[in-house]
N, C-alpha and C positions, 0 to 999 in steps of 0.2 A: 317573725318566726323565732323560735328559741335556739336555732342552730348557733353553736359557738357562743352562747350566752351564759350557760351554767357551767361552773368549773367542774371538771371530771370527778374530783373527790366528792363533790356534792351528790353526783349521780351514784357513786359507790355507796355513800351513806344512805341514800334513799333505798337502794337495792338491799342493803344490809338490813334495814328496818322491815322492808317487805318480806325478806327471807325469814326473819324472826317470826313475824306474824303468820306466815305460811306454815312454818314448822309448828307453831303453837296451836293454830286453829284448823289446819288441814294437814296434819302429819301423814305422810305416806311412807309406810314401811320403815321402821327403825332398823338400820342395817350397819351402822358404824359403831362398833363397841371397842373397848380397850383391848389391846394396845393400838389397834388400827387408827383410832381417833387421834392419836399423837401425830399423825400425818399433818394435822392442822398446823402444828408448829413448823414443820418443814415448809409448807406453803407460805406461812406468815414470815418466816425467815427469808425465803426467796423474794417475797414481796418487798420486804424492807431493803434487801440488797439491791433489787432492781430500782426501786424508787429513789433511794438516796445516792446510788452511784450514777444514775442518770442525771439527777440534779447537779451532782458534782461536775459532771462533764459539761453541762451548760454553763456553770459558773466559771469553770476553767477556760472555756472558750469565749467567755465574756459576751454571752448573748442571753436573751431573755428566755426563761422556761414558761412564761405566761401563756397558757393554752387559749385564753380568751382573746389575746392580741398577737396571733402568730405573725402578722405583718410587721411587728416591731423587731423580729429576729434580724440580726445582722449577719448571720452565717448559718449554714446547715451543719449540725453536729453529726459526724459520720464515724467517729472513733469509738472504741470500747464496744459496749453492747449494741450500739447503733449500727454496727457492721452486720448484725444478725436480725434485728427487729427495728422498724422505724418508730415504734411506740413502746419502749420499755417501761415508761411510767404507767401507761394504760394497762400493759401486761401485769405490772405490779398491782394495780388496783384489782384486776381480775383475780390474781392470786390471793389477795386479801379476802375476796368474796368466796373463793374456793375453800380457804382456811375456815371461814365462818360457816360455810355450808357443812364442812366436815365436823366442826364443833357442834353444830345443831343436831347432827347425827340422824337425820331422816332424809328421805329422798326429795321431798317437795321443794326445799330451797334450791336444789340443783337445777330445777326446771327454769329458774330465773336467770341462770348464767348465760344461755344463748341470747336471751332478751337483752341482758346488759351489753353483750358484745354488739348486738344490732343497734342499740341506742347509741353507744359510743361511736360506732362506725358512721351512723347517720347524722347524729347531732353534733359531733365533735371532730372526728377524724376527717371526714370528707370536706367540710368547710375549711379545716386547717390546711389540708393538702391543696385546695384551690388557692388559698392565700399564698402558700409557699411556692406553688407553681408560678403564680403571677409575679412574685417577687424575685425568685431565683431562676426561673425559666428552665433551660436545658439541663443545668447542673442538678436541679431537683428532680427533673424527669429521669435523668440517668440514675440517680440514687434510688428512685422508686422502682426502676427496672431491676436494679441489683439486689435490693433488700426488701423482704416481705413486710407487709403491714403489721402483722402480729408475730408469728414465729414460723 
């Protein structure tokens, strides 16, 4: 099975390409015009901030950010934005796609956003959580109880 085998940024890139083709060949109602389309920059900035600050927290904690091998983590990062979301890097990937959808300026790419969340929940986050539960036991379960998966 492909669970936990494809790096999440690859999923994001696949969805970005699908969104592009959906916007090009099946555009549904162009609705985002200037200056509203500048919101894409806000979401891209938030994505950049989430992704890089989350990576920084992993490196500062001296643990691996590798989503393919969560069992290699030597601690659970719970500081910074990890107090509010268990997956800020995945939230950042989602924000990149929101920015891209706004940039494409039609409704059809937005239809893929819930599918992206479902794919990440199913193919990446659930197997990751199982590995972390197995490795860290009650401390990870307590963390899961306190902090939401997304936001």
